[in-house]
C-alpha positions as CSV (number, residue, x, y, z in Angstrom):
1,M,10.1,-19.0,-14.1
2,A,7.1,-16.9,-13.1
3,L,5.8,-14.9,-16.1
4,T,3.8,-11.8,-15.6
5,A,1.0,-10.5,-17.9
6,Y,-0.6,-7.1,-18.1
7,E,-4.3,-7.3,-19.1
8,T,-4.6,-3.9,-20.7
9,K,-4.7,-3.2,-24.4
10,P,-3.8,-6.3,-26.6
11,V,-0.8,-4.5,-28.0
12,Y,2.3,-6.5,-29.2
13,P,5.7,-4.9,-29.2
14,P,7.2,-4.4,-32.6
15,E,9.8,-7.1,-31.8
16,L,7.0,-9.7,-31.9
17,E,4.5,-8.3,-34.5
18,A,6.1,-10.4,-37.3
19,A,6.2,-13.6,-35.3
20,A,4.2,-16.4,-37.0
21,S,3.5,-18.2,-33.8
22,P,4.3,-17.3,-30.2
23,T,6.9,-19.5,-28.6
24,A,8.1,-20.1,-25.1
25,A,11.3,-18.2,-26.0
26,A,9.2,-15.3,-27.2
27,A,7.2,-15.3,-24.0
28,E,10.4,-15.1,-22.0
29,Y,11.6,-12.2,-24.2
30,I,8.3,-10.3,-23.6
31,Y,9.1,-10.1,-19.9
32,S,12.8,-9.5,-20.2
33,E,14.1,-6.5,-18.2
34,A,14.9,-4.6,-21.4
35,L,11.3,-4.8,-22.6
36,D,10.0,-3.9,-19.1
37,D,12.1,-0.8,-19.3
38,K,10.8,0.0,-22.8
39,Y,7.1,-0.3,-21.9
40,K,6.9,1.7,-18.6
41,D,3.5,3.0,-19.7
42,N,1.1,0.3,-18.6
43,S,-1.4,1.2,-21.3
44,A,1.1,0.1,-24.0
45,R,2.6,-2.9,-22.1
46,P,2.1,-6.1,-23.9
47,Y,-0.3,-8.7,-22.6
48,L,0.1,-12.5,-22.5
49,P,-2.2,-14.4,-24.9
50,K,-3.2,-17.9,-23.8
51,S,-1.0,-19.4,-26.4
52,F,2.0,-17.9,-24.7
53,R,1.4,-19.8,-21.4
54,D,3.7,-22.6,-20.4
55,N,3.6,-25.0,-17.5
56,D,5.0,-22.5,-15.0
57,M,2.9,-20.1,-12.8
58,T,1.7,-17.2,-14.8
59,L,0.5,-14.1,-13.0
60,R,-2.0,-11.8,-14.7
61,F,-2.6,-8.3,-13.6
62,K,-5.9,-6.5,-14.6
63,K,-5.8,-2.7,-14.2
64,L,-8.6,-1.3,-12.0
65,H,-7.8,2.4,-12.5
66,P,-6.2,4.3,-15.4
67,S,-3.1,5.2,-13.4
68,F,-2.7,2.6,-10.7
69,M,-4.2,-0.5,-8.9
70,A,-4.4,-4.0,-10.3
71,E,-6.3,-7.2,-9.6
72,V,-4.1,-10.3,-9.6
73,S,-5.1,-13.6,-11.1
74,R,-5.9,-16.5,-8.8
75,V,-2.8,-17.5,-6.7
76,D,-2.5,-19.0,-3.2
77,L,0.1,-16.8,-1.7
78,R,0.7,-19.3,1.1
79,T,2.4,-21.4,-1.5
80,V,4.5,-18.7,-3.1
81,H,8.1,-19.2,-2.0
82,D,10.2,-19.1,-5.2
83,E,12.1,-15.9,-5.8
84,P,11.0,-15.4,-9.5
85,T,7.4,-15.2,-8.5
86,L,8.1,-13.0,-5.5
87,Q,10.1,-10.7,-7.7
88,A,7.3,-10.6,-10.3
89,L,5.0,-9.4,-7.5
90,R,7.5,-6.7,-6.4
91,T,7.8,-5.5,-10.1
92,A,4.0,-5.3,-10.2
93,M,4.0,-3.3,-7.0
94,T,6.4,-0.8,-8.8
95,D,4.1,-0.6,-11.7
96,F,0.7,-0.4,-10.0
97,G,1.2,0.6,-6.4
98,V,-1.7,-1.5,-5.1
99,L,-2.4,-5.2,-5.8
100,V,-5.7,-7.0,-5.0
101,F,-5.7,-10.7,-4.4
102,H,-9.0,-12.7,-3.9
103,D,-9.7,-16.0,-2.1
104,Q,-6.7,-16.1,0.3
105,H,-6.8,-18.3,3.4
106,F,-4.1,-17.1,5.7
107,S,-3.6,-18.2,9.3
108,Y,-2.1,-15.4,11.4
109,D,1.4,-17.0,11.1
110,E,1.0,-17.5,7.4
111,Q,0.2,-13.9,6.7
112,I,3.3,-12.8,8.7
113,E,5.5,-15.4,6.9
114,F,4.3,-14.3,3.4
115,A,5.0,-10.6,4.3
116,Q,8.6,-11.5,5.3
117,R,9.2,-13.5,2.2
118,M,7.8,-10.7,0.1
119,D,9.5,-7.7,1.7
120,G,11.6,-8.5,4.7
121,T,11.5,-6.7,8.1
122,L,8.2,-6.0,9.7
123,H,6.9,-2.8,11.4
124,S,5.8,-3.4,15.0
125,K,5.9,0.0,16.7
126,T,2.2,0.8,16.0
127,S,-0.1,3.2,17.8
128,S,-2.2,0.2,18.9
129,S,0.8,-1.4,20.6
130,V,1.1,1.5,23.1
131,L,-2.6,1.2,24.1
132,S,-3.1,-2.5,24.8
133,K,-1.7,-5.9,24.3
134,N,-2.0,-7.4,20.9
135,R,-4.8,-10.1,20.9
136,F,-2.8,-12.2,18.4
137,G,0.4,-12.2,20.5
138,N,2.5,-10.4,17.8
139,E,2.7,-6.6,17.4
140,A,3.7,-7.0,13.7
141,L,0.2,-8.4,13.0
142,T,-1.9,-5.2,13.5
143,D,-5.5,-5.7,14.5
144,I,-7.6,-3.5,12.2
145,S,-10.9,-4.2,13.8
146,N,-13.6,-3.0,16.1
147,V,-13.4,-6.1,18.2
148,G,-11.8,-6.6,21.7
149,Q,-10.0,-9.5,23.4
150,D,-13.4,-11.0,24.2
151,G,-14.6,-11.0,20.6
152,N,-17.3,-8.4,21.2
153,I,-17.7,-5.1,19.5
154,L,-15.8,-2.3,21.3
155,E,-17.8,0.2,23.3
156,A,-18.2,3.6,21.6
157,A,-15.9,5.4,24.0
158,D,-13.2,2.7,24.1
159,R,-9.8,4.3,23.5
160,R,-8.9,1.5,21.0
161,R,-11.9,2.4,18.9
162,M,-11.3,6.1,19.1
163,N,-7.7,5.5,17.9
164,G,-8.9,3.2,15.2
165,I,-11.5,5.4,13.6
166,S,-8.8,8.0,12.9
167,N,-7.8,5.6,10.1
168,R,-10.7,7.2,8.2
169,I,-8.6,10.3,7.4
170,W,-6.0,10.1,4.7
171,H,-2.7,8.6,5.7
172,T,0.1,6.3,4.9
173,D,1.2,3.6,7.3
174,A,4.2,4.1,9.5
175,S,5.3,7.4,8.1
176,F,5.9,8.4,11.7
177,E,8.7,5.8,12.0
178,E,12.3,5.7,10.7
179,P,12.6,3.8,8.6
180,A,9.1,4.3,7.4
181,G,6.7,1.7,6.1
182,R,7.0,0.3,2.6
183,Y,4.3,-2.3,1.8
184,S,1.2,-2.9,3.9
185,M,-0.7,-6.2,3.5
186,L,-4.3,-6.1,4.7
187,Y,-6.3,-9.3,4.9
188,A,-10.1,-9.5,5.4
189,R,-11.0,-12.2,8.0
190,N,-14.5,-11.0,8.9
191,I,-16.5,-8.3,7.0
192,P,-19.8,-6.7,7.7
193,P,-22.9,-7.1,5.6
194,V,-22.6,-3.5,4.6
195,R,-19.9,-1.8,2.6
196,A,-16.8,-0.8,4.5
197,D,-14.4,0.1,1.7
198,T,-10.8,1.2,1.8
199,E,-10.1,4.1,-0.6
200,F,-6.7,4.7,-2.2
201,A,-5.0,7.8,-3.7
202,D,-2.3,7.6,-6.4
203,M,0.5,9.9,-5.2
204,R,2.7,9.5,-8.2
205,A,-0.1,10.6,-10.5
206,A,-0.9,13.5,-8.1
207,Y,2.8,14.6,-8.3
208,D,2.8,14.4,-12.1
209,A,-0.3,16.6,-12.2
210,L,1.4,19.4,-10.2
211,G,2.5,22.6,-12.0
212,A,6.2,23.1,-12.6
213,D,6.3,26.0,-10.1
214,T,4.8,23.9,-7.3
215,K,7.2,21.0,-8.1
216,A,10.2,23.4,-7.8
217,I,8.9,24.8,-4.5
218,I,8.5,21.4,-2.8
219,E,11.4,19.5,-4.4
220,D,13.7,19.7,-1.4
221,L,11.2,20.1,1.5
222,H,10.8,17.7,4.4
223,A,7.8,17.0,6.6
224,Y,7.8,15.9,10.2
225,H,5.3,13.0,10.7
226,S,3.7,12.2,14.1
227,I,0.8,10.0,14.8
228,V,0.5,11.8,18.1
229,Y,-0.3,14.9,16.1
230,S,-2.7,13.3,13.7
231,R,-4.7,11.7,16.5
232,H,-4.8,14.9,18.4
233,T,-6.4,16.6,15.4
234,M,-9.2,14.0,15.6
235,G,-9.7,14.6,19.3
236,F,-7.8,11.6,20.6
237,D,-4.8,12.1,22.8
238,F,-2.1,9.7,23.9
239,S,-0.8,10.0,27.4
240,P,2.7,11.5,28.0
241,E,4.0,7.9,28.5
242,E,2.3,6.6,25.4
243,S,3.5,9.7,23.3
244,A,7.1,9.0,24.4
245,K,6.9,5.7,22.6
246,L,5.8,7.4,19.3
247,P,8.4,10.1,18.8
248,G,7.7,10.7,15.1
249,A,10.1,11.0,12.1
250,T,11.1,13.4,9.3
251,H,10.9,12.4,5.6
252,P,11.2,14.1,2.2
253,L,8.0,15.6,0.8
254,V,8.8,14.3,-2.6
255,R,10.1,10.7,-2.9
256,K,12.2,9.6,-5.8
257,F,12.4,6.0,-7.0
258,A,15.2,4.6,-9.1
259,D,13.3,1.4,-10.0
260,S,10.6,3.4,-11.9
261,N,12.2,6.8,-12.6
262,R,9.2,8.4,-11.1
263,K,8.5,10.8,-8.2
264,S,5.8,10.7,-5.6
265,L,4.2,13.1,-3.1
266,Y,4.8,11.7,0.4
267,L,1.9,12.9,2.5
268,A,-0.3,11.8,5.3
269,S,-2.5,13.2,8.1
270,H,0.5,12.4,10.2
271,A,2.5,15.2,8.5
272,A,2.5,17.9,11.2
273,H,4.7,20.6,9.6
274,I,7.3,21.4,7.0
275,T,10.6,21.5,8.8
276,E,12.1,24.3,6.6
277,W,9.1,26.6,6.9
278,P,7.1,28.3,9.7
279,V,4.5,26.0,11.1
280,P,1.4,27.8,9.8
281,E,2.7,28.2,6.2
282,G,3.9,24.6,6.2
283,R,0.5,23.3,7.3
284,L,-1.3,25.3,4.7
285,L,1.0,23.8,2.0
286,L,0.3,20.3,3.4
287,K,-3.4,20.9,3.3
288,D,-3.3,22.2,-0.2
289,L,-1.3,19.2,-1.4
290,I,-3.5,16.6,0.3
291,E,-6.6,18.4,-1.2
292,H,-4.9,18.1,-4.7
293,A,-3.8,14.5,-4.2
294,T,-7.3,13.3,-3.2
295,R,-9.1,14.7,-6.3
296,R,-11.5,12.1,-7.8
297,E,-9.3,11.3,-10.7
298,F,-6.5,10.0,-8.4
299,L,-8.8,7.7,-6.3
300,Y,-10.0,4.1,-6.3
301,S,-12.3,2.5,-3.7
302,H,-11.9,-1.2,-2.9
303,E,-15.0,-3.0,-1.8
304,W,-13.9,-5.9,0.4
305,S,-14.8,-9.5,0.0
306,L,-14.0,-12.2,2.6
307,G,-10.5,-13.5,2.0
308,D,-9.2,-10.5,0.1
309,L,-5.6,-9.5,0.6
310,V,-4.7,-6.0,-0.6
311,I,-1.0,-4.9,-0.7
312,W,-0.1,-1.3,-1.2
313,D,3.1,0.8,-1.4
314,N,2.9,3.4,1.4
315,R,5.6,5.4,-0.4
316,T,3.4,6.0,-3.5
317,T,-0.2,6.0,-2.2
318,M,-2.3,7.2,0.6
319,H,-5.4,5.4,1.9
320,R,-8.3,5.8,4.3
321,A,-11.1,3.6,5.7
322,R,-14.6,4.5,4.7
323,P,-17.3,4.8,7.4
324,F,-19.7,2.1,8.3
325,D,-21.8,1.4,11.5
326,D,-19.0,0.0,13.5
327,K,-21.2,-0.1,16.7
328,A,-23.5,-2.6,15.0
329,Y,-21.3,-4.8,12.8
330,K,-18.0,-6.5,13.3
331,R,-15.2,-5.8,10.8
332,E,-12.0,-7.8,11.4
333,L,-8.9,-7.4,9.3
334,T,-5.2,-8.0,10.0
335,R,-2.4,-5.9,8.6
336,V,1.3,-6.5,8.2
337,T,3.5,-3.6,7.2
338,T,7.1,-3.9,6.1
339,L,9.9,-1.3,6.7
340,D,11.5,0.6,3.9
341,L,14.9,-1.1,4.0
342,P,17.1,-2.5,1.2
343,L,15.6,-6.0,0.7
344,A,18.9,-7.8,1.2
345,M,19.3,-6.2,4.6
346,S,15.6,-6.6,5.4
347,Q,15.2,-10.4,4.8
348,P,14.7,-12.3,8.0
């Protein structure tokens, strides 16, 4: 059994307050589904004292932001194959939206294999795939770097670089696909000596903070997402042949999740227009919502260390890369994104 612990306030549920001494049975009860449902608010979720630990793997989650993001205790994800531990990670993804793991040591194949164990079918129809051959030999392993096939830093005008720096605007991965992306798993293989953070926005908290009138207006709207559109706004254009491979997709503006009983804004720079509205009015709405969702109180910036793996839920967050001198320093990360399919269907 893989137990999970939430390192927030040391609050015990009433069911355990009278316990004279924690037992293994009590520890199992703390993390039963019934109690998980009862303590949806992470600030009141019970934590796991040392005396509750048994000989099985225990995952601890330390909150990094009041509404989302958590750092996970030391675990070698290459060795995680058992379903209870994988399910504990999925539950934590529901709770936090973004998980940070330190000191990972993935080969290319091991990163892909973990992603498949964790969440099934992989996204491979990336914008990079229409520009050049993947230097790792697998389009599901996206090259998030400023380095070419020869290992040298890309020239300033290289189309691969111009495509890649558009990741510095707010987006969510693979929203331009159907099915869209669910989890992205980004691994730091080579980082520069200067900060090159990734910033995240909590789209569930952003939705919760909307006024009732706005929620009513957007409830049943849909947005058409196109990476051809978002790149064009940054001054980068795909050729007609490349654009034909990236047709775009339409998704609800508000996502609803049965596993958490919460709603989330589903936004991205890829969102070109609202399908039910005239284009200018729809784009104004999208701009207003993105401006709202990226207010400081909804944001957290991750400072990368070598060997970090960050997993985020594309359905409940947006993210962007922060600028650094990419013409002077190498930055090499690899990303695997899963598709938003029912897990039983999605498993390889």
